N, C-alpha and C positions, 0 to 999 in steps of 0.2 A: 477523452475517456469519460468525461462527465461524472467523475467520482470525487468525493471529498477526500482530503488527505487521510482522515481516519479510516476510510474504506480500504486503504492500501496497507494498513498495519497488520503485521503477523501477530495475532493474539496469543499464539502458543510459545512465543519466545520468552525466555527468562527475563530479558531486559524490559519487556513490556510490563511484566508484573513488578519488577524492581522500581520502575519509574512511576508506577501507579496509574498507567494510562487508562485502565479500565475503571478506575475509581474517581478520577478527577476530571474536571472540565478544562480542556486545553484548547486554545485558539488554533486555527489552521496554521498560522505562522509558527506557533510553538511546536506543533506536530511536525511540520516540515523541517524545522531546525533540529529536532530530535532524530528524524530520519537521516538527515545529513550526518549527524554525529554518530548515529548507530544504524548503519545500513542494514543490519540484520532484521530491523523492524519492517522492512519493505517487502510486501508480497512480490513474488516473481514467478515466472518471467512476465515482463511486460513486452508485448509483441507489437511492433509498428509495421504498417504498410501504407505507404503514401501519407496522407494526412490523417490517418486513423490509427488508434492504438487501443489495445485491449489487455486486460489482465489474462494471463495464459491459463488460469484455472477457473473453471473447468475447461477442458480442451475444446469444448463446443464454442467457446469464445473465439479461439484462434480460427476455427473452421469458418466462422462468420466473416473473417477477413478475406478468405480465399475466393 
């Protein structure tokens, strides 16, 4: 997908604000650990086809896999 973990965060979630993810510097490893602990933080859907994957929003991303 060529995205950084921060690119997959759902910024509208309450837990995003509670954890201060928009205000503090977190390493990629820290962000991944937080996404594992709080799956609601992850943008979805992530669509896979073969060896490619895209974030399903906007829908044009999915169309690019077809």
